[in-house]
C-alpha positions in Angstrom: 94.0 -81.9 52.4 90.8 -83.6 53.5 87.9 -82.5 51.3 84.8 -81.3 53.1 86.7 -80.2 56.3 87.5 -76.7 55.0 90.7 -75.0 56.0 91.0 -77.1 59.2 91.5 -80.2 56.9 94.7 -78.7 55.4 98.0 -80.1 56.7 101.5 -80.9 55.5 102.1 -84.5 54.5 104.4 -86.7 52.5 103.3 -87.6 48.9 105.0 -89.3 46.0 107.0 -87.0 43.7 105.3 -86.5 40.3 107.0 -88.1 37.3 108.0 -86.0 34.3 106.5 -86.9 30.9 108.3 -86.4 27.5 106.6 -83.0 26.9 106.6 -81.9 30.5 108.9 -80.1 33.0 109.3 -80.9 36.7 109.4 -77.7 38.7 110.7 -77.2 42.2 108.0 -74.9 43.6 109.4 -72.0 45.6 106.1 -70.1 46.1 102.4 -70.4 45.4 99.4 -68.3 46.3 95.8 -68.6 47.7 92.7 -68.5 45.5 89.1 -68.8 46.4 89.0 -72.0 44.3 91.5 -73.5 46.8 89.1 -72.6 49.6 86.2 -74.2 47.8 88.2 -77.3 47.1 88.9 -77.8 50.8 85.2 -77.4 51.5 84.4 -80.1 49.0 82.6 -77.7 46.7 85.1 -77.5 43.8 86.8 -80.9 43.2 89.9 -81.1 41.1 89.5 -82.2 37.5 90.3 -85.8 36.5 94.0 -86.5 36.5 94.8 -83.8 39.0 95.8 -84.5 42.6 92.5 -84.4 44.5 94.2 -83.8 47.9 96.7 -81.1 46.9 95.3 -77.6 46.3 97.1 -74.8 44.5 96.5 -73.3 41.0 99.6 -71.2 40.5 103.3 -71.4 41.2 106.7 -69.9 40.7 109.9 -72.0 40.9 112.9 -73.5 39.1 112.9 -76.2 36.5 114.4 -79.4 38.0 114.0 -81.8 35.1 112.9 -81.7 31.5 111.2 -84.4 29.4 112.8 -86.0 26.4 111.0 -83.8 23.8 111.2 -80.5 25.8 113.0 -77.7 23.9 111.8 -74.5 25.7 113.4 -75.0 29.1 116.5 -76.3 30.8 117.3 -77.1 34.4 117.6 -74.0 36.5 115.2 -71.8 34.5 112.9 -69.7 36.6 109.3 -70.2 35.6 105.7 -69.5 36.7 102.3 -70.6 35.6 98.9 -72.1 36.2 98.0 -75.7 36.9 94.7 -77.3 37.5 95.8 -78.3 41.0 98.8 -79.6 43.0 100.8 -76.3 43.3 100.9 -76.5 47.1 103.7 -78.9 46.9 107.5 -78.9 46.7 107.4 -80.2 43.1 104.9 -80.3 40.3 104.9 -81.2 36.6 103.4 -79.2 33.8 103.5 -79.1 30.0 106.5 -77.2 28.7 104.3 -74.7 26.8 102.1 -73.9 29.8 105.0 -72.7 31.8 106.0 -69.0 31.4 109.2 -67.2 32.0 109.2 -65.2 35.3 109.4 -61.4 34.8 112.9 -60.0 35.0 113.9 -58.9 38.5 111.0 -60.7 40.2 111.3 -62.7 43.3 109.5 -66.1 43.5 106.9 -64.6 45.8 106.1 -61.8 43.4 105.9 -64.2 40.5 103.6 -66.6 42.3 101.1 -63.8 42.7 100.8 -63.2 38.9 99.3 -66.1 37.1 95.8 -66.7 38.5 94.9 -63.1 39.1 96.4 -61.5 35.9 95.8 -64.3 33.5 92.2 -64.6 34.6 91.5 -60.9 34.3 93.4 -60.5 31.0 91.8 -63.5 29.4 88.3 -62.4 30.4 88.6 -58.7 29.7 90.9 -58.7 26.7 90.8 -62.0 24.8 87.1 -62.6 25.4 85.6 -59.3 26.5 87.3 -57.1 23.8 88.7 -54.5 26.2 89.7 -51.4 24.3 91.0 -47.9 24.9 88.3 -45.5 26.1 86.0 -48.3 27.4 84.4 -48.1 30.8 84.8 -51.3 32.9 82.9 -52.4 36.0 85.0 -54.6 38.3 83.2 -56.4 41.2 85.3 -57.5 44.2 87.8 -54.9 43.1 90.0 -55.5 46.2 90.6 -59.1 45.4 93.6 -60.5 43.5 91.7 -60.6 40.2 90.2 -57.2 40.9 93.5 -55.5 41.7 94.9 -57.1 38.5 91.9 -55.8 36.5 92.5 -52.2 37.7 96.0 -52.3 36.4 95.1 -53.9 33.1 92.4 -51.3 32.5 95.1 -48.6 33.0 97.4 -50.4 30.6 94.7 -50.5 28.0 93.6 -46.9 28.4 90.2 -47.9 29.8 88.3 -46.3 32.7 87.8 -48.6 35.8 84.9 -48.5 38.2 85.1 -50.9 41.2 82.6 -52.2 43.7 83.0 -53.7 47.2 81.4 -53.9 50.6 84.5 -52.8 52.6 85.2 -49.0 52.5 88.8 -49.4 53.7 89.5 -51.9 51.0 88.1 -49.6 48.4 90.4 -46.9 49.5 93.4 -49.3 49.3 92.3 -50.2 45.8 92.7 -46.6 44.7 96.4 -46.9 45.5 96.8 -49.8 43.0 95.7 -47.8 40.0 93.2 -45.3 38.7 89.8 -46.6 39.8 86.5 -45.0 40.9 84.8 -47.0 43.6 81.2 -47.7 44.7 80.5 -48.9 48.2 77.8 -51.6 48.3 75.8 -51.4 51.5 72.8 -53.4 52.7 71.8 -57.1 52.4 70.6 -56.7 48.8 73.3 -55.2 46.5 72.4 -51.8 45.1 75.0 -50.2 42.9 73.5 -49.8 39.4 72.2 -46.2 39.9 75.6 -45.1 41.3 77.4 -46.7 38.3 75.0 -45.0 35.9 75.5 -41.7 37.6 79.3 -42.0 37.2 78.8 -42.7 33.5 76.3 -40.0 32.7 73.5 -42.5 32.6 75.0 -44.6 29.9 76.4 -47.5 31.9 79.6 -49.5 31.4 80.9 -51.2 28.3 82.4 -54.3 30.1 81.7 -55.9 33.4 84.1 -58.3 35.2 81.8 -60.1 37.6 83.5 -62.2 40.3 80.4 -62.3 42.4 77.4 -63.6 40.5 74.3 -64.5 42.5 71.9 -61.7 43.3 74.5 -59.1 42.0 73.7 -60.2 38.4 70.5 -58.2 37.8 72.1 -55.0 39.2 75.1 -55.6 37.0 73.0 -55.9 33.9 71.1 -52.7 34.8 74.4 -50.9 35.1 75.5 -51.8 31.6 75.5 -49.8 28.4 73.8 -50.9 25.2 75.7 -53.8 23.5 78.0 -54.2 26.5 79.6 -57.5 27.6 79.4 -59.2 31.0 82.2 -61.6 31.8 81.0 -64.0 34.6 84.1 -65.3 36.3 83.1 -66.1 39.9 80.0 -67.1 42.0 80.9 -65.8 45.4 77.3 -64.6 46.0 75.8 -67.8 44.7 75.2 -69.9 41.6 71.7 -68.8 40.9 70.1 -65.5 39.8 66.9 -64.1 38.5 67.9 -62.7 35.1 65.9 -59.7 33.7 65.6 -60.9 30.2 64.0 -57.7 28.9 67.2 -55.9 30.0 69.3 -58.4 28.1 67.2 -58.1 25.0 66.6 -54.4 25.1 70.3 -53.5 25.5 71.5 -56.4 23.3 73.9 -57.5 26.0 76.4 -60.4 25.9 76.7 -62.6 29.0 79.8 -64.9 28.8 80.8 -67.4 31.4 84.4 -68.3 31.7 86.8 -70.5 33.7 90.4 -71.5 33.1 90.7 -74.6 35.2 88.5 -76.9 33.2 89.8 -75.9 29.7 91.5 -78.3 27.4 95.3 -78.4 27.4 95.7 -76.6 24.0 93.3 -73.8 25.1 95.4 -73.3 28.3 98.6 -73.3 26.3 97.3 -70.7 23.8 96.4 -68.4 26.7 99.8 -68.9 28.4 101.7 -68.2 25.2 99.7 -65.1 24.5 100.1 -63.8 28.1 103.8 -64.4 28.1 104.2 -62.5 24.8 101.9 -59.5 25.4 101.7 -59.0 29.2 104.8 -60.4 31.0 107.0 -57.6 29.5 104.8 -55.1 31.3 105.8 -56.6 34.6 109.5 -56.5 33.7 109.1 -52.8 32.8 107.2 -52.0 36.1 104.0 -51.0 34.3 102.2 -53.9 36.1 102.8 -55.1 39.7 101.3 -58.0 41.6 99.5 -56.9 44.8 100.9 -59.1 47.6 99.4 -58.3 51.0 101.1 -61.1 52.9 103.7 -63.8 52.5 103.4 -66.8 54.8 105.1 -70.2 55.0 103.2 -73.2 53.6 102.6 -74.7 57.1 100.4 -71.7 57.9 98.2 -72.3 54.8 95.2 -73.3 57.0 95.2 -69.9 58.8 95.6 -68.0 55.6 92.6 -69.8 54.2 90.6 -68.8 57.2 91.4 -65.2 56.5 90.3 -65.7 52.9 87.0 -67.3 54.0 86.3 -64.3 56.3 87.0 -61.9 53.4 89.8 -60.3 55.4 92.3 -60.3 52.5 93.4 -57.6 50.0 95.1 -58.6 46.8 97.1 -61.8 47.1 98.4 -64.0 49.9 101.5 -65.9 48.9 102.8 -69.2 50.3 106.5 -70.0 50.4 108.6 -72.9 51.4 
């Protein structure tokens, strides 16, 4: 990948195989998936953290353990694992800390497993671990047809919460309804206007939790659509990194606004999330209560074209890459 060239700068090339440290496993990657962070990295807008391959995108993977470090006890060669990395997953092999890797759900293919980590861990960490999602709560999910959005719908259902979702594409909103129980609001016009519709759906009260994957000029409307003492989890900035914040709304409603990202966290924080997710959420995939939404599976050599579709907002759920 050549940073700054966008999807056109993505191409297959030879690179040295990563070495396995004493607490790490080397994984033979069978599948990965596309994320908007990958697109931004190709555009030179979201560089990889220090120590991560700058020219190899990819934040999630599924594959087989090829080698284990001298101190590794959780895994052995041949184990099927999935997980998140800060970069480098669009490769035939990668290394990761043994405690960051998670066991694949029983019965899953590598393509299915590769669609789980970024979408579901992001949504679960934001809504449950940080946002306090509880049964009976009402949740507003922006970009509800995205990978994280479709994961959030299902996690709301699992928790016994009510999901409301927004989007600008009517057909995608209809498809979202097939993923799980969600009421949708179509956002038309240049300036986003959805707060009144959300409040009408909630009897004027507003939502208890908002999962905001959009940011920008959507933020004031989101705050207006929230109930007293609600929490806004800011996860993405698709609409821009700046917003005019109505502070009277924040004060008057006693709102919490929490920004979150997984990629830049310290290793121990990432490990804690991975261990909790494997314990509390992965069993729901094995039982069929949760399902990754895979719209398309394409070979790695077609990654550039898949990124173009993502840039044009022509995707629904996840696009998976396989070798």
